[in-house]
C-alpha positions in Angstrom: 79.5 102.5 239.3 83.0 102.8 241.1 84.7 99.5 241.4 85.9 97.9 244.3 89.2 95.6 244.9 86.3 92.4 245.1 85.4 93.5 241.7 89.1 94.1 240.3 89.7 90.3 241.0 86.9 88.8 240.2 86.8 90.4 236.8 86.6 87.2 234.2 87.9 87.0 230.6 85.6 86.2 228.1 85.9 86.4 224.2 86.1 89.7 223.7 87.8 93.0 225.5 86.1 93.8 228.7 86.0 97.7 230.2 85.3 97.9 233.3 84.9 102.3 234.3 85.7 103.0 237.7 84.7 106.9 236.7 86.9 109.8 236.1 88.3 108.2 232.5 89.6 105.6 234.6 89.2 101.9 232.7 89.6 98.4 234.0 90.9 96.8 230.8 89.9 92.5 230.8 91.8 91.4 228.0 90.2 88.0 226.5 93.4 86.4 227.1 92.9 87.1 231.2 95.3 90.1 231.3 94.1 93.2 233.0 95.3 96.8 232.5 94.5 100.5 233.3 93.6 102.2 230.5 93.1 106.6 231.6 90.3 108.0 229.3 90.8 111.3 228.2 90.1 114.6 225.9 92.7 117.1 224.8 92.8 119.7 222.0 89.7 118.5 221.4 90.5 114.7 220.2 89.8 111.2 222.3 93.3 109.8 224.1 94.0 107.3 226.3 97.1 106.1 228.6 98.5 103.1 230.4 98.6 103.0 233.6 99.9 99.4 233.9 98.1 95.6 234.9 96.5 95.3 238.3 97.2 93.2 240.5 100.9 94.9 240.4 98.7 98.2 240.7 96.6 98.2 242.7 93.3 100.0 242.7 94.0 103.1 244.5 97.2 103.2 242.8 95.3 103.7 239.6 92.8 106.2 241.2 96.5 108.1 242.5 98.0 107.7 238.8 94.7 109.4 237.4 94.2 112.4 239.6 97.1 113.1 239.0 97.1 113.0 235.5 93.4 115.4 235.5 96.1 117.4 238.0 98.2 118.2 234.4 95.4 118.4 232.5 93.6 121.6 234.8 97.4 123.5 233.7 96.3 122.7 229.7 99.5 120.0 229.9 98.9 116.7 228.0 99.8 113.6 230.4 100.8 111.4 227.2 103.0 113.5 225.9 104.6 115.5 229.6 105.2 111.1 229.9 107.1 111.0 226.1 109.2 114.5 226.7 110.0 113.9 229.9 114.0 112.9 229.9 114.9 109.4 229.5 115.5 107.9 233.7 117.8 105.0 233.7 114.9 103.0 235.0 113.6 103.9 231.8 116.1 102.0 229.7 116.1 98.8 228.6 118.8 97.6 230.2 117.7 98.8 233.8 114.3 97.3 233.3 115.4 93.9 231.9 118.0 94.2 234.6 114.9 93.7 236.5 114.0 91.0 235.7 116.5 89.3 235.8 116.2 90.0 239.6 112.7 88.7 239.3 113.4 85.5 237.7 116.3 85.1 240.7 113.7 86.0 243.6 111.4 83.1 241.9 113.9 80.7 242.7 114.7 79.9 238.8 118.0 77.7 238.4 121.6 79.5 237.7 121.9 77.7 234.6 118.5 79.5 233.6 119.4 83.3 235.0 123.1 82.5 232.4 121.1 81.8 229.3 118.4 84.8 229.5 121.5 87.3 230.5 123.9 85.4 227.7 121.0 86.3 225.5 120.5 89.8 226.6 124.4 90.6 226.0 123.4 90.5 222.4 120.4 93.2 222.4 122.3 95.4 224.5 124.8 97.0 222.2 121.7 97.7 219.5 119.3 99.7 221.9 119.9 98.8 225.6 120.4 102.6 226.6 117.2 103.0 224.6 114.1 104.6 226.2 111.6 101.0 226.3 109.2 103.5 224.8 111.3 104.3 222.0 112.1 100.5 221.0 110.3 99.4 217.7 110.0 96.1 216.2 112.2 97.1 213.4 115.1 98.3 216.1 114.8 94.6 217.2 115.1 92.6 214.2 118.6 95.0 213.5 119.4 92.8 216.5 118.4 89.4 216.1 119.4 89.7 212.1 123.0 89.9 213.9 122.3 86.5 215.9 121.1 85.2 212.8 123.2 85.7 210.4 125.8 83.6 212.1 123.8 80.6 211.5 121.9 81.0 215.1 119.0 80.4 214.1 117.8 79.1 217.4 119.4 81.9 219.6 118.1 84.4 218.0 114.4 82.6 218.2 115.5 82.7 222.4 116.6 85.6 221.8 113.4 87.5 220.8 111.5 85.1 223.7 113.8 86.5 226.3 113.4 90.3 224.6 109.5 90.1 224.6 109.4 89.5 228.3 111.6 92.3 229.3 108.6 93.9 227.4 105.7 91.7 228.7 107.4 93.1 232.3 107.8 96.5 231.2 104.4 97.0 231.0 102.8 95.5 233.7 105.2 98.3 235.6 104.2 100.7 233.7 107.0 101.6 232.0 106.1 100.1 228.7 102.5 100.7 226.3 103.2 97.5 224.2 105.4 94.4 223.3 107.3 95.2 219.9 108.5 91.8 219.6 104.7 90.1 218.5 105.6 92.2 215.4 108.4 90.1 214.7 106.5 86.6 214.8 107.3 84.6 211.6 110.3 86.9 210.8 112.9 84.5 211.9 114.5 82.4 209.7 113.3 78.6 212.0 116.0 76.8 213.2 116.4 73.2 212.3 115.0 70.6 215.5 117.9 67.8 215.5 117.5 65.2 218.5 119.9 64.1 220.9 121.1 61.1 219.6 120.7 57.7 221.6 121.1 54.1 221.5 117.8 52.0 220.7 119.1 48.9 219.4 119.5 46.8 222.2 122.5 44.6 221.2 124.4 48.2 220.4 123.3 49.8 223.5 124.9 46.4 225.1 128.0 47.4 223.7 128.2 50.8 224.9 127.0 49.6 228.2 130.4 47.5 227.8 132.4 50.6 226.3 131.6 52.7 229.5 132.6 49.4 231.9 136.0 49.7 230.2 136.6 54.0 229.7 140.2 53.9 231.0 139.2 58.1 232.3 138.2 59.8 235.6 136.7 56.6 237.5 133.9 59.2 238.3 133.3 59.7 235.0 132.8 56.2 234.1 130.6 55.6 237.5 128.4 58.9 236.1 128.0 57.4 232.5 126.6 54.2 234.0 124.7 56.3 236.0 122.8 58.2 233.3 122.4 55.1 231.7 121.0 53.2 235.0 119.1 56.0 236.5 118.4 58.3 232.8 118.0 61.7 234.7 118.8 65.0 233.2 122.9 65.4 233.0 122.7 68.4 234.7 120.9 66.7 237.7 123.2 64.5 238.0 126.3 66.2 237.9 125.2 68.5 240.4 124.4 66.1 242.6 125.2 65.9 246.4 125.9 62.9 248.8 123.1 64.6 251.4 120.3 63.9 248.0 121.1 60.2 248.5 119.5 58.2 251.1 120.7 54.6 250.6 119.1 52.5 253.5 116.0 53.4 251.5 117.8 53.4 248.1 115.8 56.9 247.2 117.9 59.8 245.3 115.7 62.6 245.6 116.6 65.5 243.4 115.3 69.3 245.2 113.6 71.4 242.9 115.9 74.3 241.8 118.1 71.7 239.8 114.5 70.3 238.3 114.1 71.5 234.5 110.0 71.4 235.4 111.2 73.6 238.6 109.6 69.8 241.0 111.4 68.3 243.5 111.8 65.0 242.3 112.6 61.3 244.0 114.4 58.4 241.9 114.2 55.0 242.5 117.7 52.7 243.5 117.9 50.0 241.9 120.5 47.5 243.5 123.7 48.4 240.9 122.9 51.8 240.9 123.7 52.3 245.0 126.5 50.0 244.1 127.8 52.4 242.1 127.2 54.8 244.1 129.0 53.2 247.1 131.9 53.2 245.2 131.9 56.4 244.0 132.0 57.7 247.6 135.3 55.8 248.5 136.9 57.9 245.9 134.8 61.1 245.4 137.7 63.3 247.9 134.9 63.4 250.9 133.0 66.4 249.9 129.9 67.3 249.1 129.5 66.7 245.9 129.5 63.4 244.0 130.6 64.0 240.7 133.4 67.0 241.6 135.9 68.1 238.8 138.8 67.3 239.1 140.2 71.0 239.7 138.2 71.8 242.2 136.1 69.8 244.6 134.1 72.6 245.2 132.1 72.8 241.9 130.7 69.5 240.1 132.1 68.1 236.8 131.3 70.5 233.6 128.8 70.0 231.3 130.8 68.6 228.4 132.7 65.5 230.6 130.3 62.8 229.7 129.8 63.6 226.3 133.4 64.1 225.6 134.1 60.5 227.7 131.9 59.6 224.9 133.8 60.8 221.9 137.3 59.3 223.7 135.0 55.7 223.1 134.5 56.5 219.9 131.0 57.3 219.7 130.5 61.0 217.7 127.4 63.0 218.7 124.9 61.7 216.0 125.8 58.2 217.5 125.4 58.6 221.1 125.2 61.8 224.1 124.3 62.0 227.7 120.6 64.0 227.2 120.0 60.6 224.6 119.9 58.0 227.8 116.4 59.5 228.0 116.1 58.7 225.0 117.3 55.4 225.1 115.6 54.7 228.1 111.7 55.6 227.5 112.1 54.2 223.9 112.9 50.0 225.5 110.9 50.8 228.3 107.8 51.9 226.1 108.5 49.3 223.6 108.9 46.1 226.4 104.8 46.3 227.3 105.7 46.0 230.7 104.8 49.2 232.4 102.3 51.7 232.1 103.0 54.8 229.8 102.8 57.3 233.5 104.7 55.2 235.0 107.9 55.6 232.4 106.7 59.7 232.1 106.8 60.1 236.6 110.5 58.3 236.0 111.3 61.1 233.2 110.1 63.6 235.2 108.6 65.0 232.2 104.8 67.0 232.9 101.6 66.3 231.0 101.2 69.3 228.4 97.5 68.3 227.9 96.0 70.3 230.4 93.0 68.0 231.2 95.2 64.7 231.5 97.4 67.4 233.3 95.0 67.4 236.3 94.3 63.5 236.3 98.1 62.7 236.1 99.2 63.2 239.6 99.4 60.0 240.6 103.1 59.2 241.1 103.5 55.9 240.4 105.5 55.1 242.9 105.3 50.7 243.8 105.7 50.4 240.1 108.4 52.7 239.0 110.9 50.8 241.8 109.6 47.6 240.6 110.6 49.3 237.1 113.7 50.3 237.9 115.4 46.8 238.8 114.2 45.3 236.4 115.6 47.8 233.9 119.2 47.8 235.7 118.4 43.9 235.6 117.9 44.4 231.9 121.1 46.5 231.4 123.0 43.7 232.7 121.4 41.3 230.3 122.3 43.4 227.6 126.0 43.9 228.5 126.8 40.5 229.0 125.5 39.5 225.6 127.7 38.5 222.5 130.6 38.9 225.1 133.6 36.8 223.7 137.1 36.3 224.9 140.1 35.6 222.7 143.4 35.9 222.4 144.7 38.7 221.3 149.6 38.2 220.8 149.1 35.3 224.1 146.8 37.5 225.9 143.1 37.2 226.5 140.7 39.6 225.6 136.6 40.1 225.7 135.0 41.8 223.0 133.4 44.9 224.1 131.5 46.2 220.5 130.5 46.5 217.3 131.3 49.7 216.4 130.1 51.5 213.1 133.5 53.1 212.8 136.2 51.9 214.6 135.6 48.4 214.0 135.6 45.1 216.9 136.3 46.9 220.4 138.2 45.0 222.9 139.4 44.6 226.4 142.6 42.9 227.8 140.4 40.8 231.4 144.3 40.5 232.6 143.8 44.4 233.7 140.9 46.7 234.2 142.2 49.4 233.8 144.3 49.1 230.8 144.0 51.4 227.9 140.8 49.6 225.4 142.3 47.9 222.4 140.6 49.0 219.2 141.6 47.3 215.2 139.4 47.7 212.5 141.9 44.8 210.7 139.9 42.4 213.2 137.0 42.2 212.1 138.0 40.4 208.7 139.7 38.2 210.9 136.4 37.4 213.1 
């Protein structure tokens, strides 16, 4: 019985391969993984052969039938359709580079973040010298592995792993558009050195966090950088979500920051309740940010936000090494302390972190925003940080001038700030450790 569009749409996967016949050798293969692939079974030279025609629904039933009829006409002329495909001169549209560019265009149309697009292009650039101008049907696992090894040999294990995944995505796109038959990267699973995953450093001890907050408050660099660090502690977004924020995202009357989906990792819009302290920081920042659309403009150009490294560089200037504190680490700080205090529902904490539940069943039920609880939680968190910052603060006399203790740093010793001049450069001296 011939297929229909309804039958093709309703074809559901089971634990084994299902072949649905349309006649004339045309079949729709329903894989256990859920993919639906067009295949043409035919005989040539006394042998049974198979020709890939693309995937459904990208290739419609009518288009698959047209491809079948074209292959049948070749057979009547004594030509093997599969051999004809291979013998045709490789066109620019069939090269890995061309298909990869089409794949990148597809990601752009899907609204992927500019940062994501840039990373994909960067990874693909490593592959182009080895097989960028080859037909995708001529590229085998060994060829891909050679390109991956050229990255791996530099010790960039994570980059090599991501590169394999990106190349695989291009091949799967090529299969879907009937320009490739297999994904050779599947054979390379386990062939690369596994990277050692190092979690981003975060300060999770309350006393140490208080010291970090005092150091941020005394930071003598750009005021916008100091404000950004304070907001990272208060709101704990991803650094990229904060640094590219625009003033039109902040509703000061409702005390809400609305982050558009284009800047969110999970591609979903996200709302952040603003505490009184966060509103105060933003209000002061707006007065000095230059009147542009960006909340954190670069010092070089008001049309661009501060760079990825600005916040981490500021932490290094304060004496915190990359193994001690990072901008992204404020998320782990908040997650740890908010969960440990036992005052808030774990789902409220996860929603504020904009995390997506990994368990499909749980995700289907965990749709609540917990908004009211999150509003209370964010104000409590801001008050808690104020309390930590004010604890263990001491005033002493150094050379006849008063100074306040900011923090006790593991390498630098005691960190002090002259109380008379807030913007004065922070003084650090390890010999104070002996006298105090």
